[in-house]
VOZALO-34000 format. One record per residue (C-alpha): x, y, z. Coordinates in steps of 0.05 Angstrom, whole numbers, plus 5000, padded with zeros to 4 digits. Each point is the difference from the previous one (the first is absolute). Example, Ala and Ser with C-alpha at 12.3 -4.5 7.8 and 13.67 -1.06 7.14 Angstrom:
# residues 2
<r><u>5246</u><v>4910</v><w>5156</w></r>
<r><u>5027</u><v>5069</v><w>4987</w></r>
This chain:
# residues 342
<r><u>1191</u><v>4241</v><w>1844</w></r>
<r><u>4999</u><v>5003</v><w>4926</w></r>
<r><u>4990</u><v>5049</v><w>4943</w></r>
<r><u>4934</u><v>4995</v><w>4962</w></r>
<r><u>4994</u><v>5028</v><w>4929</w></r>
<r><u>4924</u><v>5004</v><w>5010</w></r>
<r><u>5008</u><v>5057</v><w>5048</w></r>
<r><u>5057</u><v>5037</v><w>4967</w></r>
<r><u>4953</u><v>5060</v><w>4991</w></r>
<r><u>4994</u><v>5006</v><w>5076</w></r>
<r><u>5074</u><v>5017</v><w>5008</w></r>
<r><u>5015</u><v>5072</v><w>5018</w></r>
<r><u>5069</u><v>4996</v><w>4970</w></r>
<r><u>5042</u><v>4950</v><w>4963</w></r>
<r><u>5027</u><v>4946</v><w>5045</w></r>
<r><u>4943</u><v>5001</v><w>5051</w></r>
<r><u>4959</u><v>4937</v><w>4995</w></r>
<r><u>4933</u><v>4980</v><w>5030</w></r>
<r><u>5008</u><v>4954</v><w>5059</w></r>
<r><u>4970</u><v>4933</v><w>4986</w></r>
<r><u>5011</u><v>4932</v><w>5030</w></r>
<r><u>4978</u><v>4964</v><w>4937</w></r>
<r><u>4985</u><v>5021</v><w>4929</w></r>
<r><u>4972</u><v>4948</v><w>4952</w></r>
<r><u>5017</u><v>5041</v><w>4939</w></r>
<r><u>5073</u><v>5008</v><w>5022</w></r>
<r><u>5005</u><v>4925</v><w>5014</w></r>
<r><u>4969</u><v>4984</v><w>4932</w></r>
<r><u>5047</u><v>5047</v><w>4965</w></r>
<r><u>5060</u><v>4967</v><w>5030</w></r>
<r><u>4974</u><v>4932</v><w>4982</w></r>
<r><u>4986</u><v>5024</v><w>4928</w></r>
<r><u>5072</u><v>5025</v><w>4994</w></r>
<r><u>5028</u><v>4932</v><w>5019</w></r>
<r><u>5008</u><v>4957</v><w>4940</w></r>
<r><u>4990</u><v>4925</v><w>5007</w></r>
<r><u>5058</u><v>4955</v><w>5013</w></r>
<r><u>5030</u><v>4967</v><w>4939</w></r>
<r><u>5003</u><v>4926</v><w>5015</w></r>
<r><u>5014</u><v>4938</v><w>4958</w></r>
<r><u>5038</u><v>4935</v><w>5010</w></r>
<r><u>5075</u><v>5011</v><w>4994</w></r>
<r><u>4997</u><v>5074</v><w>5016</w></r>
<r><u>5063</u><v>5029</v><w>5032</w></r>
<r><u>4989</u><v>5055</v><w>5052</w></r>
<r><u>5040</u><v>5050</v><w>5039</w></r>
<r><u>4957</u><v>5008</v><w>5062</w></r>
<r><u>5010</u><v>5057</v><w>5050</w></r>
<r><u>4959</u><v>4996</v><w>5064</w></r>
<r><u>5006</u><v>5058</v><w>5049</w></r>
<r><u>4978</u><v>5011</v><w>5071</w></r>
<r><u>4937</u><v>5041</v><w>5007</w></r>
<r><u>5023</u><v>5073</v><w>5001</w></r>
<r><u>5070</u><v>4972</v><w>4994</w></r>
<r><u>4997</u><v>4971</v><w>5070</w></r>
<r><u>5051</u><v>4949</v><w>5023</w></r>
<r><u>4976</u><v>4930</v><w>4986</w></r>
<r><u>5061</u><v>4961</v><w>5026</w></r>
<r><u>5025</u><v>5017</v><w>5069</w></r>
<r><u>5046</u><v>4941</v><w>5014</w></r>
<r><u>5026</u><v>4933</v><w>4977</w></r>
<r><u>4936</u><v>4964</v><w>5021</w></r>
<r><u>4958</u><v>5044</v><w>4955</w></r>
<r><u>5045</u><v>4988</v><w>4940</w></r>
<r><u>5003</u><v>4925</v><w>5012</w></r>
<r><u>4924</u><v>4998</v><w>5004</w></r>
<r><u>4991</u><v>5037</v><w>4935</w></r>
<r><u>5050</u><v>4956</v><w>4964</w></r>
<r><u>4966</u><v>4938</v><w>5028</w></r>
<r><u>4934</u><v>5026</v><w>4973</w></r>
<r><u>5033</u><v>5015</v><w>4933</w></r>
<r><u>5027</u><v>4929</v><w>4994</w></r>
<r><u>4934</u><v>4969</v><w>5023</w></r>
<r><u>4959</u><v>5034</v><w>4947</w></r>
<r><u>5054</u><v>4991</v><w>4948</w></r>
<r><u>4991</u><v>4925</v><w>5009</w></r>
<r><u>4925</u><v>5003</v><w>5005</w></r>
<r><u>4989</u><v>5042</v><w>4938</w></r>
<r><u>5061</u><v>4975</v><w>4960</w></r>
<r><u>5031</u><v>5068</v><w>4988</w></r>
<r><u>5073</u><v>5011</v><w>4982</w></r>
<r><u>5039</u><v>5048</v><w>5043</w></r>
<r><u>5059</u><v>5030</v><w>4962</w></r>
<r><u>5021</u><v>5051</v><w>5054</w></r>
<r><u>4977</u><v>5036</v><w>5062</w></r>
<r><u>5023</u><v>5052</v><w>5050</w></r>
<r><u>4968</u><v>5020</v><w>5066</w></r>
<r><u>5011</u><v>5072</v><w>5020</w></r>
<r><u>4974</u><v>5032</v><w>5063</w></r>
<r><u>4936</u><v>5029</v><w>4969</w></r>
<r><u>4994</u><v>4965</v><w>4933</w></r>
<r><u>5013</u><v>4937</v><w>4960</w></r>
<r><u>5025</u><v>4986</v><w>4930</w></r>
<r><u>4981</u><v>4934</v><w>4968</w></r>
<r><u>5016</u><v>4973</v><w>4931</w></r>
<r><u>4947</u><v>4947</v><w>4987</w></r>
<r><u>4977</u><v>4957</v><w>4942</w></r>
<r><u>4931</u><v>4970</v><w>5001</w></r>
<r><u>4971</u><v>4936</v><w>4972</w></r>
<r><u>4925</u><v>4986</v><w>5002</w></r>
<r><u>4985</u><v>5036</v><w>5065</w></r>
<r><u>4995</u><v>5076</v><w>4990</w></r>
<r><u>5046</u><v>5046</v><w>5038</w></r>
<r><u>4942</u><v>5034</v><w>5036</w></r>
<r><u>4981</u><v>4936</v><w>5036</w></r>
<r><u>5072</u><v>4988</v><w>5022</w></r>
<r><u>5011</u><v>5071</v><w>5024</w></r>
<r><u>4933</u><v>5002</v><w>5037</w></r>
<r><u>5018</u><v>4937</v><w>5039</w></r>
<r><u>5071</u><v>5023</v><w>5014</w></r>
<r><u>4982</u><v>5070</v><w>5023</w></r>
<r><u>4937</u><v>4980</v><w>5039</w></r>
<r><u>5034</u><v>4946</v><w>5041</w></r>
<r><u>5061</u><v>5043</v><w>5015</w></r>
<r><u>4955</u><v>5058</v><w>5020</w></r>
<r><u>4962</u><v>4954</v><w>5046</w></r>
<r><u>5065</u><v>4977</v><w>5032</w></r>
<r><u>5024</u><v>5072</v><w>5007</w></r>
<r><u>4936</u><v>5026</v><w>5031</w></r>
<r><u>4998</u><v>4944</v><w>5050</w></r>
<r><u>5073</u><v>5008</v><w>5020</w></r>
<r><u>4997</u><v>5076</v><w>5007</w></r>
<r><u>4928</u><v>5006</v><w>5024</w></r>
<r><u>4981</u><v>5044</v><w>4942</w></r>
<r><u>4943</u><v>4997</v><w>4949</w></r>
<r><u>4984</u><v>5022</v><w>4930</w></r>
<r><u>5042</u><v>5002</v><w>4937</w></r>
<r><u>5074</u><v>4987</v><w>5003</w></r>
<r><u>5016</u><v>5006</v><w>4926</w></r>
<r><u>4985</u><v>5057</v><w>4954</w></r>
<r><u>4934</u><v>4986</v><w>4967</w></r>
<r><u>5024</u><v>4983</v><w>4930</w></r>
<r><u>5067</u><v>4967</v><w>4991</w></r>
<r><u>5036</u><v>5016</v><w>4935</w></r>
<r><u>5005</u><v>4942</v><w>4951</w></r>
<r><u>5039</u><v>5015</v><w>4936</w></r>
<r><u>4996</u><v>4947</v><w>4946</w></r>
<r><u>5071</u><v>4998</v><w>4971</w></r>
<r><u>5032</u><v>4971</v><w>4939</w></r>
<r><u>5039</u><v>4944</v><w>5035</w></r>
<r><u>5050</u><v>4990</v><w>4944</w></r>
<r><u>5018</u><v>5074</v><w>4999</w></r>
<r><u>4997</u><v>5018</v><w>5074</w></r>
<r><u>5008</u><v>4940</v><w>5045</w></r>
<r><u>5075</u><v>5003</v><w>5011</w></r>
<r><u>5001</u><v>5076</v><w>5010</w></r>
<r><u>4940</u><v>4997</v><w>5047</w></r>
<r><u>5033</u><v>4946</v><w>5043</w></r>
<r><u>5060</u><v>5046</v><w>5009</w></r>
<r><u>4956</u><v>5060</v><w>5013</w></r>
<r><u>4960</u><v>4962</v><w>5054</w></r>
<r><u>5062</u><v>4971</v><w>5033</w></r>
<r><u>5035</u><v>5068</v><w>5003</w></r>
<r><u>4942</u><v>5034</v><w>5035</w></r>
<r><u>5032</u><v>5000</v><w>5069</w></r>
<r><u>5058</u><v>5040</v><w>4971</w></r>
<r><u>4952</u><v>5056</v><w>4979</w></r>
<r><u>4976</u><v>5017</v><w>5070</w></r>
<r><u>5016</u><v>5068</v><w>5031</w></r>
<r><u>5044</u><v>4960</v><w>5046</w></r>
<r><u>5025</u><v>4947</v><w>4951</w></r>
<r><u>5004</u><v>4927</v><w>5021</w></r>
<r><u>5050</u><v>4953</v><w>4966</w></r>
<r><u>4958</u><v>4960</v><w>4950</w></r>
<r><u>5050</u><v>4943</v><w>5001</w></r>
<r><u>4989</u><v>4989</v><w>5075</w></r>
<r><u>4925</u><v>5018</v><w>5002</w></r>
<r><u>4964</u><v>4936</v><w>5024</w></r>
<r><u>4930</u><v>5018</v><w>4976</w></r>
<r><u>5008</u><v>4994</v><w>4925</w></r>
<r><u>5008</u><v>4942</v><w>4952</w></r>
<r><u>5070</u><v>5022</v><w>4981</w></r>
<r><u>5032</u><v>4942</v><w>5038</w></r>
<r><u>4957</u><v>4950</v><w>4963</w></r>
<r><u>5037</u><v>5021</v><w>4936</w></r>
<r><u>5065</u><v>4982</v><w>5035</w></r>
<r><u>4975</u><v>4930</v><w>5016</w></r>
<r><u>4978</u><v>5010</v><w>5072</w></r>
<r><u>4935</u><v>4969</v><w>5025</w></r>
<r><u>4946</u><v>5048</v><w>5026</w></r>
<r><u>4929</u><v>5000</v><w>5025</w></r>
<r><u>4971</u><v>5010</v><w>4930</w></r>
<r><u>5014</u><v>4958</v><w>4939</w></r>
<r><u>5027</u><v>5049</v><w>4949</w></r>
<r><u>5006</u><v>4984</v><w>4926</w></r>
<r><u>5072</u><v>5020</v><w>4984</w></r>
<r><u>5014</u><v>4957</v><w>4939</w></r>
<r><u>4969</u><v>5048</v><w>4950</w></r>
<r><u>5043</u><v>5059</v><w>5021</w></r>
<r><u>5064</u><v>4961</v><w>5012</w></r>
<r><u>4990</u><v>4968</v><w>4932</w></r>
<r><u>5011</u><v>5069</v><w>4970</w></r>
<r><u>5070</u><v>5001</v><w>5029</w></r>
<r><u>5024</u><v>4931</v><w>4978</w></r>
<r><u>4986</u><v>4926</v><w>4997</w></r>
<r><u>5046</u><v>4982</v><w>5058</w></r>
<r><u>4968</u><v>5017</v><w>5067</w></r>
<r><u>5065</u><v>5022</v><w>5034</w></r>
<r><u>5020</u><v>5047</v><w>4944</w></r>
<r><u>4929</u><v>5026</v><w>4994</w></r>
<r><u>4999</u><v>5018</v><w>5074</w></r>
<r><u>5067</u><v>5035</v><w>4993</w></r>
<r><u>4974</u><v>5040</v><w>4941</w></r>
<r><u>4937</u><v>5016</v><w>5039</w></r>
<r><u>5042</u><v>5029</v><w>5057</w></r>
<r><u>5036</u><v>5045</v><w>4951</w></r>
<r><u>4934</u><v>5021</v><w>4970</w></r>
<r><u>4974</u><v>5019</v><w>5069</w></r>
<r><u>5063</u><v>5038</v><w>5016</w></r>
<r><u>4994</u><v>5040</v><w>4935</w></r>
<r><u>4932</u><v>5025</v><w>5022</w></r>
<r><u>5021</u><v>5020</v><w>5071</w></r>
<r><u>4993</u><v>5073</v><w>5016</w></r>
<r><u>4943</u><v>5013</v><w>4952</w></r>
<r><u>4941</u><v>5038</v><w>5027</w></r>
<r><u>4927</u><v>4992</v><w>4984</w></r>
<r><u>4995</u><v>4975</v><w>4928</w></r>
<r><u>4938</u><v>5032</v><w>4969</w></r>
<r><u>5002</u><v>4957</v><w>4937</w></r>
<r><u>4971</u><v>4941</v><w>5039</w></r>
<r><u>4938</u><v>5042</v><w>5015</w></r>
<r><u>4993</u><v>5031</v><w>4931</w></r>
<r><u>4938</u><v>4959</v><w>4986</w></r>
<r><u>4952</u><v>4999</v><w>4942</w></r>
<r><u>4928</u><v>5012</v><w>5023</w></r>
<r><u>5026</u><v>4998</v><w>5073</w></r>
<r><u>5002</u><v>4924</v><w>4997</w></r>
<r><u>5050</u><v>4974</v><w>4950</w></r>
<r><u>5076</u><v>5004</v><w>4990</w></r>
<r><u>5022</u><v>4981</v><w>4930</w></r>
<r><u>5002</u><v>5020</v><w>4927</w></r>
<r><u>4943</u><v>5001</v><w>4949</w></r>
<r><u>5012</u><v>4927</v><w>4981</w></r>
<r><u>4992</u><v>4980</v><w>5072</w></r>
<r><u>4937</u><v>5043</v><w>5008</w></r>
<r><u>4969</u><v>4968</v><w>4939</w></r>
<r><u>5016</u><v>4931</v><w>5028</w></r>
<r><u>4966</u><v>5017</v><w>5066</w></r>
<r><u>4940</u><v>5028</v><w>4962</w></r>
<r><u>4992</u><v>4933</v><w>4965</w></r>
<r><u>5008</u><v>4959</v><w>5064</w></r>
<r><u>4949</u><v>5040</v><w>5039</w></r>
<r><u>4951</u><v>5015</v><w>4945</w></r>
<r><u>4993</u><v>5071</v><w>5026</w></r>
<r><u>5014</u><v>5033</v><w>4933</w></r>
<r><u>4992</u><v>5074</v><w>5003</w></r>
<r><u>4997</u><v>5001</v><w>5077</w></r>
<r><u>5076</u><v>5006</v><w>5001</w></r>
<r><u>5018</u><v>5071</v><w>4982</w></r>
<r><u>5062</u><v>5008</v><w>4958</w></r>
<r><u>5058</u><v>5040</v><w>5025</w></r>
<r><u>5006</u><v>5071</v><w>4975</w></r>
<r><u>5058</u><v>5047</v><w>5005</w></r>
<r><u>4990</u><v>5044</v><w>5062</w></r>
<r><u>4982</u><v>5072</v><w>4986</w></r>
<r><u>5054</u><v>5048</v><w>5024</w></r>
<r><u>4968</u><v>5032</v><w>5062</w></r>
<r><u>5021</u><v>5071</v><w>4980</w></r>
<r><u>4963</u><v>4991</v><w>4934</w></r>
<r><u>4939</u><v>4973</v><w>5036</w></r>
<r><u>4999</u><v>5061</v><w>5047</w></r>
<r><u>5000</u><v>5048</v><w>4940</w></r>
<r><u>4947</u><v>4961</v><w>4962</w></r>
<r><u>4952</u><v>4994</v><w>5060</w></r>
<r><u>5010</u><v>5074</v><w>5017</w></r>
<r><u>4985</u><v>5022</v><w>4929</w></r>
<r><u>4938</u><v>4956</v><w>4994</w></r>
<r><u>4973</u><v>5020</v><w>5068</w></r>
<r><u>5014</u><v>5074</v><w>4991</w></r>
<r><u>5046</u><v>5008</v><w>5060</w></r>
<r><u>5071</u><v>5022</v><w>5009</w></r>
<r><u>5050</u><v>4943</v><w>5000</w></r>
<r><u>5038</u><v>5035</v><w>5056</w></r>
<r><u>4938</u><v>4995</v><w>5043</w></r>
<r><u>5008</u><v>4925</v><w>5004</w></r>
<r><u>5069</u><v>5006</v><w>5029</w></r>
<r><u>4987</u><v>5051</v><w>5054</w></r>
<r><u>4986</u><v>4985</v><w>5073</w></r>
<r><u>4935</u><v>5039</v><w>5002</w></r>
<r><u>4933</u><v>4967</v><w>5012</w></r>
<r><u>4953</u><v>5041</v><w>4956</w></r>
<r><u>4935</u><v>4963</v><w>4986</w></r>
<r><u>5001</u><v>5024</v><w>4927</w></r>
<r><u>5035</u><v>4946</v><w>4959</w></r>
<r><u>4988</u><v>4942</v><w>5048</w></r>
<r><u>4968</u><v>4960</v><w>4944</w></r>
<r><u>5058</u><v>5014</v><w>4953</w></r>
<r><u>5049</u><v>4982</v><w>5055</w></r>
<r><u>4963</u><v>4935</v><w>5013</w></r>
<r><u>5003</u><v>4983</v><w>4926</w></r>
<r><u>5074</u><v>5014</v><w>5000</w></r>
<r><u>5011</u><v>4955</v><w>5060</w></r>
<r><u>4961</u><v>4943</v><w>4969</w></r>
<r><u>5033</u><v>5005</v><w>4932</w></r>
<r><u>5068</u><v>5011</v><w>5033</w></r>
<r><u>4991</u><v>4932</v><w>5033</w></r>
<r><u>4970</u><v>4964</v><w>4941</w></r>
<r><u>5033</u><v>5033</v><w>4939</w></r>
<r><u>5066</u><v>5025</v><w>5028</w></r>
<r><u>5010</u><v>4944</v><w>5052</w></r>
<r><u>5020</u><v>5050</v><w>5053</w></r>
<r><u>4993</u><v>4973</v><w>5070</w></r>
<r><u>4956</u><v>5033</v><w>5052</w></r>
<r><u>5058</u><v>5023</v><w>5042</w></r>
<r><u>5034</u><v>5033</v><w>4941</w></r>
<r><u>4935</u><v>5032</v><w>4978</w></r>
<r><u>4993</u><v>5029</v><w>5069</w></r>
<r><u>5070</u><v>5028</v><w>4997</w></r>
<r><u>4991</u><v>5032</v><w>4932</w></r>
<r><u>4930</u><v>5028</v><w>5014</w></r>
<r><u>5018</u><v>5022</v><w>5072</w></r>
<r><u>4945</u><v>4957</v><w>5030</w></r>
<r><u>5000</u><v>4947</v><w>5054</w></r>
<r><u>4996</u><v>4930</v><w>4971</w></r>
<r><u>4933</u><v>4990</v><w>5035</w></r>
<r><u>4972</u><v>5060</v><w>4962</w></r>
<r><u>5027</u><v>4970</v><w>4935</w></r>
<r><u>4964</u><v>4935</v><w>5015</w></r>
<r><u>4935</u><v>5037</v><w>5014</w></r>
<r><u>5005</u><v>5039</v><w>4935</w></r>
<r><u>5013</u><v>4935</v><w>4963</w></r>
<r><u>4937</u><v>4967</v><w>5027</w></r>
<r><u>4958</u><v>5063</v><w>4991</w></r>
<r><u>5018</u><v>4999</v><w>4927</w></r>
<r><u>4986</u><v>4925</v><w>4995</w></r>
<r><u>4928</u><v>5017</v><w>5021</w></r>
<r><u>4996</u><v>5059</v><w>4953</w></r>
<r><u>5039</u><v>4980</v><w>4938</w></r>
<r><u>4995</u><v>5043</v><w>4938</w></r>
<r><u>5012</u><v>4948</v><w>4946</w></r>
<r><u>4988</u><v>5049</v><w>4943</w></r>
<r><u>5053</u><v>5047</v><w>5027</w></r>
<r><u>5048</u><v>4941</v><w>5008</w></r>
<r><u>4988</u><v>4979</v><w>4928</w></r>
<r><u>5017</u><v>5070</v><w>4976</w></r>
<r><u>5063</u><v>5001</v><w>5043</w></r>
<r><u>5020</u><v>4932</v><w>4973</w></r>
<r><u>4997</u><v>5028</v><w>4929</w></r>
<r><u>5041</u><v>5061</v><w>5019</w></r>
<r><u>5052</u><v>4955</v><w>5035</w></r>
<r><u>4997</u><v>4948</v><w>4945</w></r>
<r><u>4981</u><v>4943</v><w>5046</w></r>
């Protein structure tokens, strides 16, 4: 079942959606919202691939070995560089650097063949991975060392933490000189800690220990245009390599959400307090949908947090978002941008 903006006028109250098995408009809207991958030889990516609906994708040692065998096979076949990896129960982090073969081809082969193995082993069918893996193009010089630590410390951030030093399903041990199922490029990172391998590994251990105990680090997801992690100089360099020009939107300072609430309320002629109440009055649904959309896009507030602040279930927030995508008021947005000095 899915929500269809075409039939929003058939709802008797906010939050009730028509029941459809397939909606071409909805599918097209989602496709339109997805920006194309940024790919060029030498690109450095932080890839996050999650199980569909966050389902478990690795049940035992055999599953993990099979995935790593696939990773190594396609690393060799497509000549990618693996800087780090970690396999969690329901998702994977990979730090990859491409050459001539684009990332999409590598990931398609890796995920397809592992999904085929998984479905055969567990007598299931359909998608195993969430439809669109996240691939952030990162400034390698600025973020590689920090991202390697972030990836390797992932097991320690679980609700029931696992010792990252003993966790067998990451590339951490490769940095200590141990052989593993995947060839990991460690020289670039270790070279940041010293010219002598032994001393560099000792410094790497201290660096890892310094990061232990940290929780989720949002700065590694604070992307520009949802696809890039780096400063303006890096963005310009990517622009030149890809030839995309204006397709990459420059970062803007997020609008404080409280300011956005007041501005939208004033423009739409509704009470700001009405956005924050738990009621489901039909009046103001369009204004609330605009607030949800701009809250995501201009204030960078996540769906869950929007739901908390607006006293709505996250699924309702998502429906409001897509309704507004289908009914955008660009003139009103332009006026708001002037008021908010965007």
